[in-house]
Structures are given as structure tokens and as C-alpha cells.
C-alpha positions as CSV (number, residue, x, y, z in Angstrom):
1,M,19.3,18.8,-34.9
2,T,16.3,19.3,-33.3
3,I,14.5,16.2,-31.6
4,L,11.1,16.0,-30.2
5,V,10.3,13.0,-27.6
6,T,7.1,12.3,-26.5
7,G,5.2,9.5,-24.3
8,G,2.6,9.1,-21.8
9,S,3.4,9.4,-18.2
10,G,5.5,6.6,-17.0
11,S,6.8,5.9,-20.5
12,G,10.3,6.3,-20.3
13,K,10.5,9.3,-22.2
14,S,12.7,11.3,-20.3
15,A,15.3,8.5,-19.7
16,F,15.5,7.8,-23.5
17,A,16.0,11.5,-24.2
18,E,18.6,12.0,-21.5
19,G,20.2,8.7,-23.1
20,L,20.4,10.5,-26.4
21,V,22.5,13.2,-24.9
22,P,25.7,11.1,-24.9
23,R,25.4,10.4,-28.6
24,L,25.5,14.0,-29.7
25,E,28.4,16.4,-30.2
26,A,28.3,19.8,-28.5
27,H,30.5,22.2,-26.6
28,G,28.5,22.3,-23.9
29,R,25.6,20.4,-22.6
30,I,22.4,22.1,-20.4
31,Y,19.4,20.3,-18.9
32,L,16.6,23.1,-19.1
33,A,14.3,21.9,-16.4
34,T,11.0,23.7,-16.5
35,M,8.9,22.6,-13.5
36,E,8.0,25.1,-11.2
37,A,7.8,23.6,-7.6
38,T,4.8,25.1,-6.1
39,D,4.1,22.4,-3.1
40,G,5.2,19.5,-1.5
41,E,4.8,17.0,-4.0
42,S,6.0,19.2,-6.9
43,R,9.2,20.3,-4.6
44,R,9.9,16.2,-4.0
45,R,9.7,15.5,-7.7
46,V,12.0,18.3,-8.6
47,M,14.3,17.1,-5.9
48,R,14.0,13.3,-7.6
49,H,14.6,14.9,-10.7
50,R,18.0,16.8,-9.8
51,A,19.0,13.6,-8.2
52,Q,18.3,11.7,-11.4
53,R,20.5,14.1,-13.7
54,E,23.3,13.6,-11.4
55,G,26.1,12.4,-13.6
56,L,24.6,13.0,-16.7
57,G,27.6,15.4,-17.3
58,M,24.9,18.6,-17.9
59,R,24.6,22.1,-16.4
60,T,21.0,21.9,-14.8
61,L,19.4,25.6,-15.8
62,E,15.8,25.7,-13.7
63,R,13.2,28.0,-15.6
64,A,9.8,28.1,-16.0
65,R,9.1,30.5,-18.1
66,D,10.8,33.3,-20.5
67,M,13.0,30.7,-22.6
68,D,14.5,33.9,-24.5
69,G,16.3,35.0,-21.2
70,A,17.9,31.7,-20.5
71,E,21.7,31.8,-20.5
72,I,22.2,29.2,-23.5
73,P,25.6,29.5,-25.1
74,E,25.4,29.4,-28.9
75,G,26.4,26.1,-30.1
76,S,25.3,24.1,-27.1
77,L,23.2,20.7,-26.6
78,V,19.7,21.4,-24.5
79,L,17.4,19.0,-23.3
80,L,14.5,21.0,-22.2
81,E,12.3,19.1,-20.0
82,D,9.4,19.8,-20.5
83,L,6.7,21.4,-22.7
84,P,3.7,20.6,-20.6
85,N,5.7,22.3,-17.5
86,W,7.0,25.6,-19.4
87,L,3.4,26.4,-20.8
88,A,1.6,25.6,-17.7
89,G,4.6,28.4,-16.1
90,E,3.7,30.9,-19.4
91,M,0.0,30.6,-18.7
92,F,-0.5,30.4,-15.1
93,G,2.8,32.0,-13.9
94,G,2.4,35.4,-15.7
95,G,4.1,34.9,-18.7
96,N,3.7,34.9,-22.5
97,P,2.1,31.4,-23.8
98,Q,1.3,33.3,-27.4
99,G,5.1,33.7,-27.7
100,M,6.3,30.0,-27.0
101,P,6.3,28.9,-30.5
102,Q,8.5,31.9,-31.7
103,A,10.5,30.9,-28.5
104,L,11.1,27.2,-29.3
105,C,12.4,28.3,-32.6
106,R,14.8,30.7,-31.3
107,L,16.0,28.4,-28.6
108,A,16.5,25.5,-31.4
109,G,18.4,28.4,-33.4
110,R,20.9,29.1,-30.7
111,C,21.3,25.2,-29.9
112,R,23.5,22.9,-31.9
113,H,21.1,20.0,-30.8
114,L,18.0,20.6,-29.1
115,I,16.0,17.6,-27.6
116,V,12.7,18.4,-26.5
117,V,10.4,16.2,-24.1
118,T,6.8,16.7,-24.1
119,G,3.9,14.8,-23.1
120,D,0.9,12.7,-24.5
121,V,-2.0,14.2,-22.1
122,F,-4.3,13.6,-24.4
123,A,-5.4,9.8,-24.5
124,D,-7.8,9.7,-21.5
125,G,-10.7,10.7,-23.7
126,E,-12.3,13.0,-20.9
127,R,-13.8,16.6,-21.9
128,Y,-12.6,19.4,-20.2
129,D,-13.9,23.1,-20.1
130,G,-12.3,26.4,-18.8
131,E,-8.7,26.8,-18.1
132,T,-8.0,23.1,-18.3
133,A,-9.5,22.8,-22.3
134,R,-7.3,26.3,-23.0
135,Y,-4.7,24.3,-21.6
136,L,-4.9,21.4,-23.4
137,Q,-5.5,23.2,-26.6
138,A,-2.2,25.4,-26.3
139,L,-0.4,22.1,-25.6
140,A,-1.7,20.6,-28.7
141,A,-1.0,23.6,-30.8
142,L,2.7,23.7,-29.4
143,N,3.2,19.9,-29.8
144,R,2.1,20.1,-33.4
145,R,5.0,23.1,-33.8
146,A,7.5,21.3,-32.1
147,A,6.8,18.0,-34.2
148,A,7.1,20.4,-37.2
149,L,10.5,22.2,-36.1
150,A,12.0,18.6,-34.9
151,D,14.3,17.1,-37.5
152,A,13.3,13.9,-35.8
153,V,9.8,12.6,-33.6
154,C,9.7,9.6,-31.5
155,E,7.2,8.2,-29.0
156,V,8.2,6.1,-26.2
157,V,5.6,3.5,-25.2
158,C,6.5,0.9,-22.3
159,G,10.4,2.6,-22.9
160,I,10.3,1.6,-26.2
161,P,11.4,4.1,-28.4
162,V,9.0,4.6,-31.9
163,P,10.3,6.8,-34.4
164,L,7.6,9.0,-36.0
165,K,9.7,11.4,-38.3
166,G,13.5,11.8,-39.4
167,K,16.2,9.7,-38.2
168,L,17.6,9.3,-34.6
169,P,21.1,9.6,-33.3
């Protein structure tokens, strides 16, 4: 089963996605963390996220790009946190952002269950140009592809899951 969880910043989407993990059977559980720590603030955020993941019974794999190269045993449950950071790693870290939709499909094919977290960064209504506009366009396209691939899609609003597609476990 593939599940896409979306929501705004601070919506509770990550906690909701983590709460899905114990409901799903799998041989191995992997937390695929995609944020690349590049400055003091991002390093503090990564450390906070590592502490939050303790006790989840998941092996953490930190990988900002090239998901095809990730060591994911066949039949695992994978929580991918998150698409916006993965896209940033691919776009701005010398990766291959054009290949991400296919890599996401291949990852889903290797997993028994894939939970993908993404962010709704489009609600502010601001217009951007240049690199930011290209990033947002690419993220919108990737989110649409992930939603099409997913068996279930859920938006988390103020900590409340709102099902958009399929049935959640």
C-alpha cells in the first residue's frame, strides 16, 4: 500500500504518518529521511527529528538524493520524510530531479508499504520567479504524481486527518 500524507507546516502530518507505521505489517521498517543539513538551523532540525524518531522501531536511512541507490530490502515498510526536501536535494545538490517520479514508482514497487510525506507550500498566494518558481512547479508536479500513485491520500489540517483518496489503515 502507498499512502501520501500532505499538510501545511506544523499541521501534524509527520506525526500522523508516523502513527500509521504500527498499523501496517512489514518485515522491516525504514525511516527514509531526506533533509540534508547544510547550516546550523537545519542541523538542529535534523537532531530534533532524530530524537522524535527514537522508539518508533524503525531504522533511519538519511538520503537527500538518488533513492534508487537506497538500501531498501524488498517488502519493507518505508516512511519517506519528505518530498520537498528530496526535491531540494535533487535540484540543488547535483541530483536528477527529472527522474524523481520514476524513482518514486520504483521505490513503491520495492516496498510492501510506502508512506510519503509532502508539504503544502502553495497556500500563501505569493508569486515567485527564477529558481523558486521552478522548484514549486516541480514540487506540484511531483505531488500530483505521488497522489496518482498512492492508494490513499490524506491531508492533515490542525492535527486532524482529512481523507482525500482511498481508505487509510
